[in-house]
C-alpha positions in Angstrom: 110.7 59.9 107.6 109.4 63.1 105.9 106.4 61.1 104.8 104.9 61.5 108.3 105.5 65.2 108.6 102.1 67.0 108.8 103.5 70.3 107.4 106.8 71.8 106.3 108.3 75.1 105.3 109.2 75.6 101.7 110.4 78.9 100.1 108.5 81.1 102.5 105.4 78.9 102.6 103.9 76.3 104.9 102.8 73.2 103.0 100.4 70.7 104.5 97.6 68.3 103.6 95.2 71.3 103.6 97.1 73.3 101.1 99.6 76.1 101.0 99.7 79.1 103.3 102.0 82.0 104.1 104.9 81.6 106.5 103.8 82.9 110.0 107.2 84.5 110.5 106.9 86.5 107.2 103.4 87.6 108.1 104.5 88.6 111.5 107.2 90.8 109.9 104.5 92.4 107.7 102.2 93.0 110.7 105.0 94.8 112.6 106.3 96.7 109.6 106.7 100.4 110.6 105.1 103.2 108.6 107.4 103.9 105.6 109.3 107.1 105.8 110.7 107.1 102.3 110.3 105.4 98.9 113.0 102.8 99.7 110.9 101.5 102.7 107.8 101.4 100.6 109.6 99.5 97.9 110.9 96.9 100.5 107.4 96.4 101.9 105.7 96.1 98.5 108.5 93.6 97.5 107.7 91.4 100.4 103.9 91.7 99.9 104.3 91.0 96.2 105.9 87.6 97.0 102.5 86.5 98.4 100.3 88.3 95.9 98.6 85.0 94.8 97.1 84.8 98.3 95.5 88.3 98.1 92.4 89.0 96.1 92.7 92.3 94.3 96.4 92.8 95.2 97.2 95.1 92.4 94.3 97.4 93.2 95.0 97.5 96.9 98.8 98.1 96.4 98.4 100.8 93.7 98.8 103.8 96.0 102.0 102.3 97.4 103.4 101.4 93.9 102.8 105.1 92.9 105.2 106.2 95.7 108.1 104.1 94.4 108.2 106.0 91.0 111.4 108.1 90.7 109.4 111.0 89.3 107.1 111.1 92.3 108.0 113.2 95.4 107.5 111.1 98.5 104.5 112.1 100.6 102.7 109.7 102.9 99.0 110.4 102.3 95.9 109.1 103.9 95.3 107.0 100.8 98.8 105.4 101.2 98.1 104.7 104.9 94.9 103.0 104.1 96.5 100.9 101.4 99.4 100.0 103.7 97.1 98.9 106.5 94.7 97.0 104.2 97.6 95.1 102.6 99.0 94.2 106.0 95.5 93.0 107.1 95.0 90.9 104.0 98.4 89.3 104.3 98.0 88.5 107.9 94.6 86.9 107.2 95.5 85.2 103.9 93.6 82.1 103.1 95.0 78.6 102.8 95.2 77.9 99.1 94.1 74.4 98.1 96.1 72.1 95.9 94.6 71.7 92.5 93.2 68.3 91.5 93.8 67.6 87.8 90.9 65.1 87.9 88.5 67.9 88.6 87.3 70.9 86.5 88.2 74.4 87.5 86.2 77.6 88.1 87.5 81.0 87.0 85.8 84.2 88.2 86.9 87.4 86.4 86.2 91.1 87.0 87.4 94.5 85.9 87.1 97.9 87.5 88.1 101.4 86.4 91.6 100.8 87.7 92.4 97.1 87.5 91.4 93.6 86.7 91.4 90.4 88.7 90.5 86.8 88.8 90.0 83.9 91.2 90.9 80.3 90.3 88.9 77.8 92.4 87.8 74.2 92.4 85.0 72.2 94.1 86.7 69.7 96.4 84.8 67.5 98.8 81.6 69.4 98.1 83.0 72.9 98.8 84.6 75.5 96.6 88.2 76.2 97.5 90.5 79.0 96.2 93.6 77.8 94.3 95.1 81.2 93.4 94.3 84.9 92.8 95.5 87.1 90.0 95.3 90.8 89.5 97.0 93.7 87.8 96.6 97.5 87.4 95.3 98.9 84.1 97.6 101.3 82.4 96.5 104.8 81.4 95.3 103.8 77.9 93.4 100.8 79.3 91.6 102.9 81.9 90.0 104.7 79.0 88.5 101.5 77.5 84.8 100.8 77.7 83.6 98.4 80.4 83.1 95.6 77.9 86.6 95.8 76.6 88.1 95.9 80.1 86.0 92.8 81.0 87.3 91.0 77.9 90.9 91.8 78.8 90.2 90.4 82.3 88.9 87.1 80.8 91.7 86.5 78.3 94.6 87.6 80.6 93.2 85.5 83.5 92.9 82.4 81.4 96.5 82.9 80.1 97.7 83.5 83.7 96.1 80.3 85.0 97.1 78.2 81.9 99.6 76.1 83.8 96.9 74.9 86.1 94.2 74.4 83.5 95.9 73.2 80.4 93.6 70.7 78.6 91.1 70.6 81.6 87.5 71.7 81.2 86.5 74.7 83.3 83.6 77.1 84.1 84.1 80.8 83.4 82.0 83.1 85.6 81.9 86.7 84.5 79.3 89.2 83.5 76.5 87.2 81.8 75.4 90.1 79.7 79.0 90.5 78.4 79.1 86.9 77.1 75.6 87.1 75.6 76.7 90.3 73.8 80.0 88.9 72.6 78.4 85.8 71.2 76.3 87.9 68.8 79.5 88.9 67.0 81.6 86.3 65.3 83.8 88.9 63.7 85.5 91.9 65.4 83.2 94.8 66.3 85.0 98.1 66.4 88.0 97.6 68.8 86.5 94.4 70.3 87.4 90.9 69.2 84.7 88.7 67.9 83.8 85.4 69.5 85.8 83.4 66.9 89.0 85.3 67.9 88.5 84.7 71.6 87.7 81.1 71.0 90.9 80.7 69.0 93.1 82.4 71.6 91.8 80.2 74.4 92.0 77.0 72.3 95.6 77.8 71.2 96.4 78.0 74.9 95.0 74.5 75.5 91.9 75.7 77.3 89.0 73.8 75.7 86.4 74.7 78.4 86.1 78.4 77.7 82.6 78.1 76.4 81.4 76.2 79.3 80.7 79.6 80.8 77.7 81.0 82.5 
């Protein structure tokens, strides 16, 4: 009976009592992937890597130099930056963590961050006394967003990350961990301040999404 199987393969993943991890055969293919010679090879590699992006912290930022090479308007040139991104992505994929199964009876923890080029988040949960990663999220900032002030980029990271993890967290209390100064500053303004939303707006967006625990933040 399958009830006694300790682990099994499912859609490119290994599922066990410990959680979900990448398929060793897939990561072996990543490890042995030759240096791309053209945009098509880069696109194939990024496509495979993207399938496992939820296992990789900061995926969008790491993969950005490779994504840039797949644009039709860009002449292919394998630079040192592309090589570093290629090797870093292979390393992170081949050493990807086991992602724990979420427990709906427990609250979640969301860590968010934003840089000059991208934003990201980690969804985790304390299980059996230790904090375990459930999933990662990241994306690149577009040209306009890269011109935003730090506070606005941090706010985008918070709101988008909560929306991204909504399926896990719907109706469940959670702790948000982000820049403490950001939250203190935001709470001073109930109404919008310049281009930034006020606290009432952010509360409404998260409550509409069924995320009642937003203001359990620290």
